[in-house]
N, C-alpha and C positions, 0 to 999 in steps of 0.2 A: 120156545126156541125158534118158532117161525118168525117172531118179531125181531129177535136178536140176530139171527143168521144174516140177513140182508145187510145190516149195519156192520157186521164183521167183514163182509166182502167189501163194503164201501170203505171202511177204515184201512183194510189191507191194500186196497187199490191206491189210496192216497200215499200210504207209506211206500208201496212199490214204485210208484211214479216219482216220488220225492227221492228215493234212493238212487234211481237212475241219474237224476240231476246232480245229486250230491257227490256220487262216486266218480263222475266224469266232469272234468273241468270245461269241456267244450262240447258242442253238439256233435255226436258220433252215432254210429250204428247201435252201439250198446244202449245210448239214450233212447233211441226209437224203439228198441225192443222192450226195454222197461216201460216206456210210456204205453205202447200198445198192450202189453200185459196188464198194466194198471187200468187201462180203459175197459178191457175185457172183463176184469173183476168188478169194475164200477157198474158196467151194464148188467151183469148178472145179479149184482146186488140190488140195482134199481128194479129189474124185472121181478125179482122175488118180493121187494117192498110193495110193488104194484099188485102182486098176487095176494098179499096179506090183506089189501084194502078191497079187493074185488074177487073174493073167493067163490062167488056164485058163477062167475063168467067162465065158460067152458073153454073158449078160445085162449084166454090168458093162462088158464091152468094147463092146457096142452103146450103152449109156447114156454111156460116157465119150466115144465117138466123136460122138454127137449133141450132147453138151454142149460138146465142143471145136468142132465145126462152128458151132453157134450163137454161141458166145463169139467165135470168130474172125471171123465175119461182122460182128458188132457192133463189135469192137475195130478191125478194119481200116477199116470205114466211119468210125468216130469218129476214128481216127488220121489218116486222109486230111483230114478236116475240120480236125483240130487242127494238123496239120503245114502246111496252107496258111497259117495265121497265124504259125507259128514253127518253121522247119525244124530248129532245134537243140534241140527238146524231146526230151531224152534218155529220159525215162519212156515216152513215146509210142513211139518207136522200139524200146525194150526190150520193151514189152508186145506190140507187133505181131510183132516177130521171134519171141518166145517163143510166142505163140499159133499162128503159121503153122507153126513147126517142131513144135509139140505136135500140131497137126492132122495133119500128114504122118505123124508117128509113130503116131498112131491109125489112120490109113488103112493103114499098113504092118502094124500088129498085126491089123487086121480081115482083111486078105488072108491073113496067115499063119494065122489062126484058120480060115478057109475051106478052106485047102490041108490043114490037119492034121486037119480033121473028115472 
C-alpha cells in the first residue's frame, strides 16, 4: 500500500483541481480554494512517493511523517464536517481512509527506523 497511497493522493489532487475549474465558469475564490487543496494533496503524494524511493533517509522519513500527520488532521476534521452534511460522499471517505492508512504506515516506518539505527 505504500506504493499505491502516494498515487491515490496524486490522482485525487488532479480530480480536486479539475473539479474546481469545471464547477466554476470563471476564476473565483472557489477555484483558488480547490486549486490550493489539490496542490496540497499533490505535494503530500509526491513527498510519500519520495519516501518510498529513499526509505533509509531519516530526514525524508521525518518530513514525510510530519506532512502526513498535518494532512491527516486537516482531512479528518474537514471530512467529519463534510460527512455531517452528506454521508454518501465517496471522495471524503476515500481521502480520509487513505490519509489515516498512510499516517499509520509513516508511524510504522519511523518505528522501524529507530529500531534499525
